[in-house]
C-alpha positions as CSV (number, residue, x, y, z in Angstrom):
1,X,198.9,132.1,17.3
2,X,196.0,130.0,18.3
3,X,193.7,128.4,15.8
4,X,190.2,129.2,15.4
5,X,189.6,125.5,16.5
6,X,191.7,125.8,19.7
7,X,189.8,128.9,21.0
8,X,186.4,127.4,20.2
9,X,187.6,124.1,22.2
10,X,189.0,126.7,25.2
11,X,185.5,128.6,25.3
12,X,183.5,125.4,25.4
13,X,185.7,124.1,28.0
14,X,185.1,127.5,30.1
15,X,181.5,127.3,29.7
16,X,181.5,123.4,31.0
17,X,183.6,124.7,34.1
18,X,181.3,127.4,34.8
19,X,178.4,125.4,34.3
20,X,179.6,122.6,36.9
21,X,180.6,125.5,39.3
22,X,177.3,126.8,39.3
23,X,175.6,123.1,39.8
24,X,178.0,122.4,42.8
25,X,176.8,125.9,44.2
26,X,173.2,125.2,43.7
27,X,173.6,121.8,45.4
28,X,175.6,123.1,48.3
29,X,173.2,125.8,48.7
30,X,170.2,123.7,48.6
31,X,171.9,121.4,51.1
32,X,172.3,124.2,53.6
33,X,168.6,125.0,53.2
34,X,167.5,121.5,53.5
35,X,169.5,121.2,56.5
36,X,168.2,124.6,57.9
37,X,164.7,123.3,57.5
38,X,165.4,120.0,59.1
39,X,166.8,121.9,62.1
40,X,163.6,123.8,62.4
41,X,161.4,120.9,61.7
42,X,162.8,118.1,63.3
43,X,160.5,115.9,64.9
44,X,160.9,113.6,67.8
45,X,158.8,111.4,69.8
46,X,158.4,113.3,73.0
47,X,156.0,110.6,74.8
48,X,155.0,107.2,74.4
49,X,152.6,105.0,76.4
50,X,149.9,102.3,75.7
51,X,147.4,104.6,74.6
52,X,149.3,107.6,72.8
53,X,152.3,108.2,71.1
54,X,153.1,111.9,70.8
55,X,155.7,113.4,68.3
56,X,156.6,117.1,68.1
57,X,158.9,119.7,66.7
58,X,157.8,122.3,69.3
59,X,161.2,123.8,70.4
60,X,160.0,127.2,71.9
61,X,157.7,126.2,74.5
62,X,157.3,123.3,77.1
63,X,154.5,121.1,75.8
64,X,155.1,118.2,78.5
65,X,151.7,119.3,80.0
66,X,150.0,117.8,76.8
67,X,151.3,114.4,77.4
68,X,149.0,113.8,80.5
69,X,146.2,115.8,79.0
70,X,146.0,113.7,75.8
71,X,146.4,110.2,77.7
72,X,143.9,111.0,80.3
73,X,141.4,112.6,77.6
74,X,141.7,109.3,75.8
75,X,141.1,107.1,78.8
76,X,138.0,109.1,79.8
77,X,136.7,108.6,76.2
78,X,137.2,105.1,76.8
79,X,135.8,105.0,80.3
80,X,132.6,107.0,79.2
81,X,131.9,105.4,75.8
82,X,133.3,101.7,76.5
83,X,135.5,100.9,73.6
84,X,139.3,100.9,73.2
85,X,140.4,102.1,69.7
86,X,141.3,99.2,67.8
87,X,144.9,100.2,66.6
88,X,146.8,101.6,69.9
89,X,148.5,103.7,70.6
90,X,147.3,106.7,68.6
91,X,149.7,108.6,66.8
92,X,149.5,112.5,67.7
93,X,151.9,115.1,66.1
94,X,152.1,118.5,67.5
95,X,153.1,121.1,64.8
96,X,155.0,124.8,65.7
97,X,154.1,126.5,62.3
98,X,153.4,130.1,61.6
99,X,149.6,130.3,61.5
100,X,147.2,132.9,62.9
101,X,144.9,130.2,64.7
102,X,144.9,126.8,65.8
103,X,144.1,124.0,63.2
104,X,143.7,120.3,63.6
105,X,143.3,117.2,61.3
106,X,142.6,113.3,61.4
107,X,144.0,110.9,58.9
108,X,143.9,106.9,59.1
109,X,143.7,107.1,63.0
110,X,146.2,109.6,63.6
111,X,145.8,113.1,64.7
112,X,147.7,116.5,64.2
113,X,147.5,120.0,65.9
114,X,148.9,123.0,64.5
115,X,149.9,126.3,66.3
116,X,152.2,129.2,66.4
117,X,152.4,129.8,70.1
118,X,152.0,126.5,72.2
119,X,150.6,127.9,75.6
120,X,148.1,126.6,77.7
121,X,144.6,127.8,76.8
122,X,141.2,126.7,75.5
123,X,142.4,126.6,72.0
124,X,145.1,124.4,72.1
125,X,143.7,122.0,74.8
126,X,140.2,122.2,72.9
127,X,141.6,121.5,69.4
128,X,143.8,118.6,70.5
129,X,141.2,117.0,72.4
130,X,138.6,117.7,69.5
131,X,140.8,116.0,67.2
132,X,141.2,113.0,69.9
133,X,137.3,112.6,69.6
134,X,137.3,112.6,65.8
135,X,139.8,109.9,65.8
136,X,138.0,107.8,68.4
137,X,134.5,107.9,66.7
138,X,135.9,107.3,63.2
139,X,137.8,104.3,64.6
140,X,135.6,102.9,67.0
141,X,132.3,103.0,65.3
142,X,132.8,104.2,61.4
143,X,134.3,106.8,59.4
144,X,131.9,108.7,57.3
145,X,129.8,110.4,60.0
146,X,127.6,113.2,58.4
147,X,129.3,116.1,57.2
148,X,126.7,118.6,57.3
149,X,125.9,118.2,61.2
150,X,128.0,115.8,62.8
151,X,131.6,116.6,61.5
152,X,131.0,119.5,59.5
153,X,134.0,122.4,59.3
154,X,133.4,123.0,63.2
155,X,132.7,119.3,64.1
156,X,130.0,120.2,66.6
157,X,129.5,116.8,68.1
158,X,133.2,116.5,68.7
159,X,133.6,120.0,69.9
160,X,130.8,119.3,72.5
161,X,132.3,115.8,73.5
162,X,135.9,117.5,73.9
163,X,134.5,120.5,76.0
164,X,133.0,117.6,78.5
165,X,136.1,115.6,78.5
166,X,138.2,118.9,79.5
167,X,135.8,119.4,82.3
168,X,136.3,115.9,83.5
169,X,140.4,116.1,83.4
170,X,141.1,119.4,85.3
171,X,140.7,121.5,82.6
172,X,137.0,122.7,83.2
173,X,137.6,126.5,82.9
174,X,138.7,125.9,79.2
175,X,135.7,123.4,78.6
176,X,133.2,125.9,80.1
177,X,135.0,128.7,77.8
178,X,134.7,126.6,74.7
179,X,130.8,126.2,75.6
180,X,130.4,129.7,75.7
181,X,132.5,130.5,72.4
182,X,130.5,128.0,70.5
183,X,127.0,128.5,71.9
184,X,125.7,130.6,69.2
185,X,126.3,127.9,66.7
186,X,122.9,125.9,66.1
187,X,124.6,122.5,65.7
188,X,126.7,122.8,68.7
189,X,123.8,124.1,70.8
190,X,121.9,121.3,69.7
191,X,124.5,118.6,70.9
192,X,124.9,120.5,74.0
193,X,121.2,120.4,74.9
194,X,121.2,116.6,74.0
195,X,124.3,116.0,76.5
196,X,122.6,118.1,79.2
197,X,119.4,116.0,78.5
198,X,121.0,112.3,78.3
199,X,124.8,112.5,79.1
200,X,127.3,109.9,78.1
201,X,124.8,107.1,78.5
202,X,122.9,107.7,75.2
203,X,126.1,108.0,73.3
204,X,127.6,104.8,74.7
205,X,124.6,102.9,74.1
206,X,124.3,104.4,70.5
207,X,128.0,103.4,69.6
208,X,127.5,100.0,71.1
209,X,124.6,99.2,68.9
210,X,126.0,100.6,65.9
211,X,129.0,98.5,66.4
212,X,126.7,95.2,67.2
213,X,124.7,95.9,63.9
214,X,127.9,96.4,62.0
215,X,126.8,99.7,60.4
216,X,129.3,101.3,57.9
217,X,128.0,104.7,57.4
218,X,130.1,104.8,54.0
219,X,127.6,102.2,52.8
220,X,124.7,104.4,53.3
221,X,124.4,106.6,50.3
222,X,125.9,109.7,49.8
223,X,127.4,112.2,52.3
224,X,125.5,114.4,53.3
225,X,122.4,112.4,52.4
226,X,119.2,111.7,53.8
227,X,119.7,108.1,54.6
228,X,122.8,108.5,56.4
229,X,121.6,111.3,58.5
230,X,118.4,109.4,59.5
231,X,120.2,106.3,60.5
232,X,122.5,108.1,62.4
233,X,119.6,109.6,64.3
234,X,117.7,106.5,64.6
235,X,120.4,105.1,66.5
236,X,120.4,108.0,68.9
237,X,116.9,107.4,69.5
238,X,118.0,103.7,70.1
239,X,120.8,104.9,72.6
240,X,118.1,106.9,74.4
241,X,115.7,104.0,74.7
242,X,118.2,101.6,75.7
243,X,119.5,103.9,78.5
244,X,118.3,104.5,82.1
245,X,118.4,107.1,84.7
246,X,120.2,106.2,87.9
247,X,117.3,105.2,89.5
248,X,116.5,102.6,86.4
249,X,113.6,104.4,85.3
250,X,114.0,104.3,81.2
251,X,114.7,107.7,79.3
252,X,112.2,109.2,77.1
253,X,113.3,110.1,73.3
254,X,110.5,112.7,73.2
255,X,113.1,115.6,74.0
256,X,115.4,114.2,71.5
257,X,112.9,114.9,68.7
258,X,112.1,118.3,70.2
259,X,116.0,119.1,70.4
260,X,116.7,118.0,66.8
261,X,113.7,119.0,64.7
262,X,114.2,122.0,62.8
263,X,118.0,122.4,63.7
264,X,119.6,119.0,62.2
265,X,119.8,119.1,58.4
266,X,117.7,116.4,56.8
267,X,116.0,115.4,60.1
268,X,112.9,113.2,58.9
269,X,110.7,111.7,61.2
270,X,109.0,109.2,58.9
271,X,112.2,108.0,57.6
272,X,113.5,107.3,61.3
273,X,110.5,105.3,62.2
274,X,110.9,103.0,59.1
275,X,114.6,102.6,60.3
276,X,113.8,101.8,63.9
277,X,110.9,99.5,62.9
278,X,113.1,97.6,60.2
279,X,115.6,97.0,63.2
280,X,112.9,96.0,65.6
281,X,111.9,93.3,63.1
282,X,115.5,92.1,62.5
283,X,116.0,91.8,66.3
284,X,112.8,89.5,66.3
285,X,113.8,87.4,63.6
286,X,117.3,87.5,64.3
287,X,117.9,83.5,64.2
288,X,115.9,82.9,61.0
289,X,117.3,82.2,57.5
290,X,115.4,85.0,55.8
291,X,117.0,87.5,58.2
292,X,120.4,87.2,56.4
293,X,119.3,89.0,53.2
294,X,117.4,91.6,55.5
295,X,120.5,92.4,57.3
296,X,122.2,93.1,53.8
297,X,119.5,95.5,52.8
298,X,119.7,97.1,56.2
299,X,123.3,97.9,56.2
300,X,123.2,99.1,52.7
301,X,120.6,101.7,53.8
302,X,117.2,100.0,52.5
303,X,115.4,100.1,55.4
304,X,111.8,99.9,53.8
305,X,113.1,96.6,52.0
306,X,113.7,95.0,55.5
307,X,110.0,95.6,56.3
308,X,108.9,94.0,53.1
309,X,111.3,90.9,53.3
310,X,110.2,90.1,56.9
311,X,106.5,89.3,58.2
312,X,105.0,91.7,60.4
313,X,105.2,91.2,64.0
């Protein structure tokens, strides 16, 4: 006959054994689940070049067509706007997930596109090139574009540019379809009209001057904000004024004002004129010692201070 101590000891051992078995089972099932998830979400590099590096977990569709589309789109952006992204190649990841619509995102110079069905249509092509445009503008010029009209939840500027790029790389029907799809959005319509009036020349000149002046949008106050908005618009005006038609006649920025006023949130013609005047003085006194402090103020969004620091001319 077993003693009470022996019985207690045996019960304890059985409990420990059961716990160990359950623990092993949990680990085993977890490993199976992990392996299963990995098999569905295994990413591999699909394509690599000097400009783009594409990764994907898409298994149910042939996405080879995206490789040339993304590379050609990048090369067109470079040709139209004049610069390479600093850190090439751009990492692109295509995700096949359960989602009812196509989604896109950018982070630290990389872009991702999410879709359930990877078929060739204006949603997939549009979102992919749109996010490429967002990477390009953020890396080449500056992060921190105005959230309420340049890169809001629809990114109207990037949509417009991506549509034009699609038209230039043999996906014209998709670019036109997206024009029609977004034309009821006032901000997209604004950018579309600006492009029809001035083309890539204005944006290329705008980007060049922003880079040359070392403008960092994140230093121009809150986003969204009046200072940031009107600095960006001022450089759009500079982009127009420094562009020409094919016959070398200068473009007028009067139509830019007409297109943007009343549509662009925070648009303030008086403040825009202050920014333009401050920059004009900075360029006149560019080689003088007094200009150093003036540039600091200007790049911090204090355009009025520049006018006080520099003598009138």
